[in-house]
MIDREN-82227 format. One record per residue (C-alpha): residue number from 1; z, y, x. Coordinates in steps of 0.5 Angstrom, whole numbers, plus 500, padded with zeros to 3 digits. Each point is the difference from the previous one (the first is absolute). Example, Ala and Ser with C-alpha at 12.3 -4.5 7.8 and 13.67 -1.06 7.14 Angstrom:
BEGIN
R pos  c3  c2  c1
R   1 516 491 525
R   2 498 507 502
//
This chain:
BEGIN
R pos  c3  c2  c1
R   1 373 911 057
R   2 502 500 493
R   3 495 505 496
R   4 506 501 496
R   5 505 504 506
R   6 498 507 501
R   7 498 501 507
R   8 504 507 500
R   9 507 496 499
R  10 499 496 506
R  11 503 505 506
R  12 506 501 495
R  13 501 492 498
R  14 499 498 508
R  15 505 505 502
R  16 505 497 496
R  17 497 493 502
R  18 502 502 507
R  19 507 503 499
R  20 501 494 495
R  21 498 495 507
R  22 504 504 504
R  23 507 500 496
R  24 500 494 498
R  25 498 498 508
R  26 506 505 503
R  27 506 498 495
R  28 499 494 505
R  29 500 503 507
R  30 504 505 498
R  31 506 497 498
R  32 500 495 506
R  33 502 506 504
R  34 506 502 495
R  35 503 493 499
R  36 505 501 506
R  37 503 506 497
R  38 499 497 492
R  39 504 493 503
R  40 506 504 503
R  41 501 505 494
R  42 499 496 495
R  43 504 494 504
R  44 494 495 498
R  45 499 496 506
R  46 500 494 496
R  47 495 502 496
R  48 496 504 504
R  49 493 496 499
R  50 501 500 493
R  51 498 507 501
R  52 493 499 502
R  53 501 493 497
R  54 500 503 493
R  55 494 504 500
R  56 496 495 502
R  57 501 495 497
R  58 500 503 493
R  59 492 504 503
R  60 499 492 502
R  61 501 498 493
R  62 497 505 496
R  63 493 502 503
R  64 497 494 497
R  65 502 502 493
R  66 498 507 501
R  67 493 498 503
R  68 499 495 493
R  69 503 505 496
R  70 495 506 503
R  71 493 496 499
R  72 502 499 493
R  73 504 505 497
R  74 498 506 505
R  75 501 503 506
R  76 504 507 499
R  77 505 498 495
R  78 503 495 506
R  79 498 503 505
R  80 504 507 497
R  81 506 495 498
R  82 500 497 506
R  83 501 507 504
R  84 505 503 495
R  85 505 493 501
R  86 499 502 508
R  87 502 506 500
R  88 506 499 495
R  89 502 494 505
R  90 499 505 506
R  91 505 505 497
R  92 505 496 498
R  93 500 496 507
R  94 501 507 502
R  95 505 501 496
R  96 504 493 501
R  97 507 500 502
R  98 502 493 501
R  99 494 495 504
R 100 500 496 493
R 101 498 506 497
R 102 495 501 505
R 103 497 493 499
R 104 498 501 493
R 105 497 506 501
R 106 496 497 506
R 107 498 494 495
R 108 498 505 495
R 109 495 504 505
R 110 497 493 502
R 111 498 499 492
R 112 497 507 500
R 113 496 499 508
R 114 498 493 497
R 115 495 504 495
R 116 499 506 505
R 117 498 495 506
R 118 494 496 497
R 119 498 506 495
R 120 498 504 505
R 121 495 495 503
R 122 497 500 493
R 123 499 507 498
R 124 496 500 507
R 125 496 495 497
R 126 499 504 494
R 127 498 506 504
R 128 495 497 505
R 129 495 494 500
R 130 500 495 504
R 131 495 503 506
R 132 505 506 500
R 133 507 497 499
R 134 502 497 507
R 135 500 506 503
R 136 504 503 495
R 137 505 494 500
R 138 500 501 508
R 139 502 507 499
R 140 505 499 495
R 141 503 495 505
R 142 501 505 504
R 143 506 502 495
R 144 503 494 503
R 145 500 501 507
R 146 502 508 499
R 147 506 498 496
R 148 502 494 505
R 149 498 506 506
R 150 505 506 497
R 151 504 496 495
R 152 505 498 506
R 153 500 507 502
R 154 501 504 493
R 155 506 494 499
R 156 504 502 507
R 157 499 507 500
R 158 503 500 492
R 159 505 495 502
R 160 502 505 507
R 161 500 506 495
R 162 501 499 494
R 163 502 493 497
R 164 498 494 499
R 165 499 501 491
R 166 494 505 503
R 167 496 494 503
R 168 499 498 491
R 169 500 508 498
R 170 494 501 504
R 171 495 496 496
R 172 502 503 492
R 173 496 506 501
R 174 495 495 503
R 175 500 495 494
R 176 500 507 495
R 177 494 502 503
R 178 497 493 500
R 179 501 500 492
R 180 497 507 499
R 181 494 499 504
R 182 499 493 497
R 183 501 503 493
R 184 495 506 501
R 185 494 497 504
R 186 499 493 498
R 187 497 497 494
R 188 500 493 499
R 189 493 497 501
R 190 497 496 494
R 191 500 493 500
R 192 500 495 496
R 193 507 497 499
R 194 501 492 500
R 195 506 497 496
R 196 506 501 503
R 197 502 493 503
R 198 505 500 505
R 199 503 494 503
R 200 507 500 498
R 201 502 493 504
R 202 497 502 506
R 203 503 507 500
R 204 507 496 498
R 205 500 496 506
R 206 498 504 505
R 207 506 505 498
R 208 505 494 500
R 209 496 498 507
R 210 502 506 503
R 211 506 503 497
R 212 503 492 502
R 213 498 500 507
R 214 502 507 501
R 215 507 499 497
R 216 500 493 504
R 217 499 504 506
R 218 505 505 499
R 219 506 495 498
R 220 499 496 507
R 221 505 504 504
R 222 506 499 495
R 223 498 495 495
R 224 495 494 502
R 225 502 496 495
R 226 497 505 495
R 227 494 502 505
R 228 498 493 500
R 229 499 499 492
R 230 497 507 500
R 231 494 497 505
R 232 500 494 497
R 233 499 504 493
R 234 494 504 504
R 235 497 494 502
R 236 500 497 493
R 237 497 506 497
R 238 495 501 505
R 239 498 493 499
R 240 499 502 493
R 241 496 506 501
R 242 495 496 504
R 243 499 495 495
R 244 500 506 495
R 245 494 503 504
R 246 496 494 500
R 247 500 499 492
R 248 501 508 499
R 249 493 502 496
R 250 501 507 503
R 251 505 499 506
R 252 503 506 502
R 253 499 497 508
R 254 493 496 499
R 255 501 494 505
R 256 492 499 500
R 257 501 506 506
R 258 504 495 505
R 259 495 494 500
R 260 497 505 506
R 261 506 498 505
R 262 498 506 505
R 263 501 504 494
R 264 507 497 499
R 265 501 501 507
R 266 498 508 499
R 267 506 501 495
R 268 505 496 502
R 269 499 503 508
R 270 501 507 496
R 271 506 498 496
R 272 504 497 506
R 273 498 506 505
R 274 502 505 494
R 275 507 496 501
R 276 500 501 508
R 277 498 508 498
R 278 506 501 495
R 279 504 497 506
R 280 498 505 506
R 281 500 506 495
R 282 507 498 497
R 283 504 498 506
R 284 497 504 506
R 285 503 507 497
R 286 506 496 499
R 287 501 497 507
R 288 498 508 504
R 289 505 503 495
R 290 505 496 500
R 291 500 497 507
R 292 497 505 504
R 293 502 506 495
R 294 494 504 500
R 295 498 504 494
R 296 497 497 494
R 297 494 505 501
R 298 500 497 508
R 299 501 493 497
R 300 494 502 495
R 301 495 501 505
R 302 500 493 503
R 303 497 498 493
R 304 495 506 500
R 305 498 498 507
R 306 498 493 496
R 307 497 504 495
R 308 495 504 505
R 309 497 493 503
R 310 500 497 493
R 311 495 505 497
R 312 496 501 507
R 313 499 493 500
R 314 498 498 493
R 315 493 504 502
R 316 499 495 504
R 317 500 494 495
R 318 493 501 498
R 319 496 499 507
R 320 506 495 502
R 321 498 496 494
R 322 493 500 502
R 323 500 497 507
R 324 506 495 500
R 325 503 495 496
R 326 506 502 495
R 327 504 494 502
R 328 500 501 508
R 329 501 508 499
R 330 506 498 495
R 331 502 495 505
R 332 500 504 506
R 333 503 507 497
R 334 506 495 497
R 335 501 497 506
R 336 501 506 504
R 337 505 503 495
R 338 504 495 500
R 339 501 500 507
R 340 503 507 499
R 341 504 498 494
R 342 503 495 504
R 343 503 505 505
R 344 504 502 494
R 345 504 494 499
R 346 503 500 507
R 347 500 508 501
R 348 507 502 504
R 349 503 507 498
R 350 497 503 505
R 351 493 498 498
R 352 496 507 501
R 353 498 504 494
R 354 493 501 503
R 355 499 493 499
R 356 501 501 492
R 357 494 505 500
R 358 496 494 504
R 359 502 495 495
R 360 498 505 494
R 361 493 501 503
R 362 498 493 501
R 363 502 499 493
R 364 496 505 497
R 365 494 498 504
R 366 501 493 498
R 367 502 502 493
R 368 494 505 499
R 369 495 494 502
R 370 502 494 497
R 371 503 503 493
R 372 494 504 499
R 373 495 494 502
R 374 504 496 494
R 375 498 505 496
R 376 494 501 501
R 377 499 492 500
R 378 504 499 494
R 379 494 504 496
R 380 494 497 504
R 381 502 492 499
R 382 500 500 492
R 383 495 501 495
R 384 499 507 497
R 385 504 498 494
R 386 506 499 504
R 387 499 506 505
R 388 506 504 496
R 389 504 494 499
R 390 500 498 507
R 391 502 508 502
R 392 506 498 495
R 393 502 494 503
R 394 500 503 506
R 395 504 506 498
R 396 505 495 496
R 397 501 496 507
R 398 501 506 505
R 399 505 502 494
R 400 503 493 500
R 401 500 500 507
R 402 504 506 501
R 403 505 498 494
R 404 501 493 503
R 405 501 502 507
R 406 505 506 499
R 407 505 495 496
R 408 499 495 506
R 409 502 505 505
R 410 505 503 497
R 411 503 494 499
R 412 500 498 507
R 413 502 507 502
R 414 507 499 496
R 415 500 492 501
R 416 500 502 508
R 417 504 505 500
R 418 506 497 495
R 419 499 495 505
R 420 502 504 507
R 421 505 504 497
R 422 505 498 505
R 423 506 503 498
R 424 496 507 497
R 425 499 502 493
R 426 494 499 496
R 427 502 507 498
R 428 500 502 507
R 429 493 498 501
R 430 498 503 494
R 431 502 507 502
R 432 497 498 507
R 433 493 500 496
R 434 500 508 500
R 435 497 504 506
R 436 506 505 499
R 437 506 494 499
R 438 497 496 506
R 439 499 507 504
R 440 508 501 499
R 441 503 493 501
R 442 495 496 506
R 443 504 495 499
R 444 497 495 505
R 445 502 493 495
R 446 497 503 494
R 447 494 502 503
R 448 499 492 503
R 449 501 498 493
R 450 495 504 498
R 451 495 498 505
R 452 501 493 499
R 453 498 501 493
R 454 494 504 502
R 455 498 494 505
R 456 501 495 493
R 457 495 505 496
R 458 495 499 505
R 459 500 493 501
R 460 498 500 493
R 461 494 504 501
R 462 498 496 506
R 463 501 494 495
R 464 495 503 496
R 465 495 503 505
R 466 500 492 503
R 467 499 498 493
R 468 493 505 499
R 469 498 498 507
R 470 501 492 498
R 471 496 502 493
R 472 494 503 503
R 473 499 495 505
R 474 498 496 494
R 475 495 505 498
R 476 493 494 499
R 477 496 507 501
R 478 497 501 507
R 479 495 504 499
R 480 498 508 499
R 481 501 501 493
R 482 494 504 498
//
């Protein structure tokens, strides 16, 4: 611990860090439960994926930038700036009267979250030495799992009892509380600030790559030519990013870390599985509310069951790593989860509700072990000087996986629904996505169209799972990692 940090303030600061971690992570889980109501109220089925994508995209782009700024000009100002932007974006999201204004407000939230999320880990490092840091990080990570556990329940309750606007309003007082706790308790540790050298070209090409990629994915269903141009632009920008990072004196993403292919496998596995996770979090509630006419709270319980198993299974990672080869564990677990998701690609209208709970629990168990293992190994497989960077890259990868796959799932759902309207209107399907509207209409043709669209989404999920399996099959490590 830095001697300049006052231990008596540590409780206040750690409370702020825990609340901030919960606040930014619950923003994903709480909103997914409210999506059907938001889509129906704002007539936004065609743009539904952007409600999540805007937040995730701006978070992914700004995360490495804020990390660099915090190392050079200080933590407190950057952290509080992020809290202010996040809280303002949250308030504007709740007030949004139109789908496009909601998307813009969500993007502002993401710009704030890009500062808050990585700096929670950095502030912990300022207050605790290495011997105690791992335990504190593990404790703070319970805020992530807590958000996944209670987020869907809170979101469902607020939608059922009040309105979808309140899933955003509930975070505003938390943002204000975090700002005040940091203002009162946090004292910047003394450090030698280096010269601010920011890899501007790296930031530029990263932003162009992500934005072009997501816009291209969003345009696939309605403007295929534009989509092709944007995806080609994303590819070119990605290549330019690669070449820039190879020659940059202080790169945004250090290429040296990826010389160890097992490390690369951990990053890509976390990226792809995060894409699988967002598909489950978003489309399980939509499936259960629109086709089974369950309330938002009941549908949210399915997501919660996965979170419980995630939290429990993550405690097994330490003992498992000591006894088994990571590659072997991942291959078996991914194979089991792939078989579970295969069921959803052929599920009939009479597919039992309890089966969703079983699949959710398998999902939570596998994710809890594999993604937690990815985190531990990505930090262990690099030199000490790269531990912070490795954690940042893993965080960026997980955000990128969710961002890209949210767009792909949304485009797939819309494209498949438009191809299977069979005389119905897209507006009628949009209305049926709402649990309340579906309960009133019971139109079997509309329900069949929605089911076909959801089959398409989970075909994409299975494809991603297969990619994870093939990737880990190529992992050169065949030994227990010590």
